[in-house]
C-alpha positions, -999 to +999 in steps of 0.1 A: +175+192+128+210+181+117+236+196+148+258+217+120+223+234+113+226+272+132+250+278+164+257+311+177+289+323+184+299+355+204+331+356+218+343+377+250+380+381+255+384+403+284+426+406+285+448+406+312+457+415+344+489+430+355+498+427+389+536+428+398+569+433+385+573+389+389+543+384+369+526+412+354+491+399+343+468+373+355+444+356+333+407+365+335+378+352+324+367+346+281+335+334+268+321+323+238+293+309+217+294+293+190+284+299+153+261+297+127+261+280+094+245+309+074+208+295+082+194+320+103+199+361+105+208+383+135+184+408+131+203+431+159+225+426+189+228+446+222+259+437+246+252+458+279+287+457+304+282+469+338+315+475+352+311+464+392+334+475+424+338+438+444+345+457+474+308+472+481+299+435+481+325+418+494+356+435+519+376+403+509+384+407+470+397+434+455+391+448+421+360+452+396+339+427+377+322+428+348+281+418+346+273+410+310+236+411+298+239+401+259+206+403+240+204+387+199+173+394+178+173+361+155+154+353+126+140+317+117+128+303+084+106+278+104+107+264+140+136+246+150+157+229+180+185+249+174+217+233+196+237+261+213+274+262+227+284+286+253+320+286+263+325+301+301+361+300+311+364+315+347+332+323+353+326+342+384+289+336+383+270+323+352+231+330+356+209+327+332+198+315+294+161+328+281+153+319+250+115+340+240+114+346+277+119+308+284+144+296+306+167+270+292+190+244+311+223+242+304+245+212+312+285+208+305+297+182+280+311+153+293+340+133+270+317+107+267+287+126+255+312+142+232+322+111+214+291+094+211+273+124+195+306+135+172+305+171+169+321+188+143+329+214+159+348+202+189+381+180+190+389+163+219+429+170+231+430+154+262+409+140+289+398+174+303+405+195+277+395+199+240+403+226+208+365+244+199+373+247+157+352+278+145+371+263+111+399+244+096+423+268+104+408+291+135+405+270+171+406+279+206+420+252+233+389+253+264+388+228+291+361+207+288+341+218+322+340+255+301+315+240+278+282+248+288+258+233+261+218+236+257+191+233+230+171+267+220+137+263+206+132+291+177+100+298+163+097+306+129+100+345+131+120+366+151+133+353+185+150+364+214+183+353+234+194+365+260+223+356+282+231+370+316+267+362+333+295+380+358+330+374+345+364+387+362+375+418+344+420+418+337+432+449+347+471+459+341+488+474+371+520+477+358+531+514+358+510+537+378+477+532+366+454+498+369+442+497+335+413+475+326+405+460+295+381+438+279+376+426+241+345+408+222+351+390+191+332+403+163+346+372+141+315+351+144+295+376+127+305+361+093+290+323+103+259+341+097+231+349+069+234+380+074+245+402+108+223+434+117+240+463+139+255+460+174+249+482+199+269+480+230+262+502+264+297+500+286+288+512+329+315+528+344+320+530+378+318+571+388+356+581+389+364+563+360+369+573+325+373+553+287+410+553+279+407+535+246+387+520+219+396+506+189+364+519+172+357+555+170+319+561+171+315+564+208+287+585+224+291+596+258+253+592+274+246+604+307+249+572+324+272+549+300+295+547+272+278+539+238+286+525+206+264+512+175+289+489+149+272+489+114+298+476+093+316+450+112+351+455+093+377+442+118+374+408+140+371+423+176+360+450+197+386+462+224+384+488+253+403+501+281+393+523+309+411+539+341+407+561+369+401+598+364+429+617+374+431+653+375+453+678+348+483+678+370+487+640+374+480+636+339+507+659+330+532+635+352+522+604+337+529+617+303+563+630+313+570+598+334+598+599+357+621+591+333+609+623+313+613+645+344+647+631+351+659+643+317+645+678+319+662+682+352+691+666+335+686+694+305+686+723+334+717+714+354+734+706+325+730+739+309+737+758+345+770+736+345+780+746+315+775+784+321+797+779+349+826+760+332+819+789+304+816+819+326+850+807+345+871+801+315+863+834+302+867+853+338+899+832+347+914+810+316+939+793+336+930+786+367+917+753+380+882+751+367+863+741+399+829+740+383+841+710+363+846+683+393+812+701+408+792+693+377+806+656+374+800+649+411+765+666+413+747+662+383+742+626+379+735+621+416+709+649+410+696+628+375+695+595+391+678+609+425+652+628+406+643+598+385+641+573+416+622+597+435+592+608+410+583+574+412+571+579+451+562+612+442+536+609+415+524+576+433+519+605+469+498+623+443+479+600+431+469+583+467+486+548+458+514+532+476+547+531+463+558+499+453+582+509+427+620+492+431+642+506+404+673+511+427+695+486+409+697+510+381+719+531+403+742+504+407+745+490+372+740+524+350+759+552+375+793+547+367+787+541+331+769+579+330+791+594+353+821+583+331+798+598+295+789+632+313+827+636+329+845+631+290+818+658+274+820+683+303+855+678+304+861+681+264+841+714+267+864+726+298+890+722+276+876+735+243+868+771+263+902+770+281+920+773+245+893+795+229+897+821+256+936+815+265 
């Protein structure tokens, strides 16, 4: 059968891992299966994602990995040997492909094989790289070693294809929380003759919770978070999750150290304002010592609270503090001090004239 007849595409792109201030992300696994030309129907698709703690398996590892099980139920109008291409970039463990309960051998495509068979959806770039073309205007750059090619013997009627593998999750460690995120492309659904509902099951570790999803139909079941997508009007499915936090920590995270510092600045500024006004009401012409005390103390308190709020929040979350914002004090303190001094010096002059 012509190689253009049917291709399957299901595109995973878990996102970026944020590790430190120097490089806030590390690329994770990317995965895809190439698409159809509207010759077959996808009756339904089930995506089961289990988030596993690598520390429990190997103490030398850190963080999580995702175990994927993708099940397609497709309908073919005739028996066929369908060529399929799975893109697996950086997979930690490629496990298995089953077509109607029979294991299918998979191989990486070589440059010579691509040149000989002239795959229309593969465009060679360099010796070890190529483009996978979704259409004339949309293509993905991948290494040749990530092209896992196989044939599936499809029977007339309903068929089941199961793909299982593991991939590294990507985590954003910028800030206080480690936010994990993964994406699944729904774009390939348009290349099928028809595409049925997609059921997605996400199994999270005990102390973790879903933070965000770009689909609203979320069902929290006992052992999984579930989505059922019937109207594919977006190009991707995206989710993020993080460790559960108590209400106190959630409140501190919402405020952020800058918010905590601003609240403290408001409190001490009001107190300084009250003292300056009270002094001018009682002793108009005497030197107002509350003015220099406030100018000296309040800005220092603002910066001190801002800097140590990071350590305090990390302490509450039982994490090691690695924030380094002390350079802010050196570069911005003189400017902040000058602005604060001018404001309260003007306030003191106003009250001196008013109560003279």
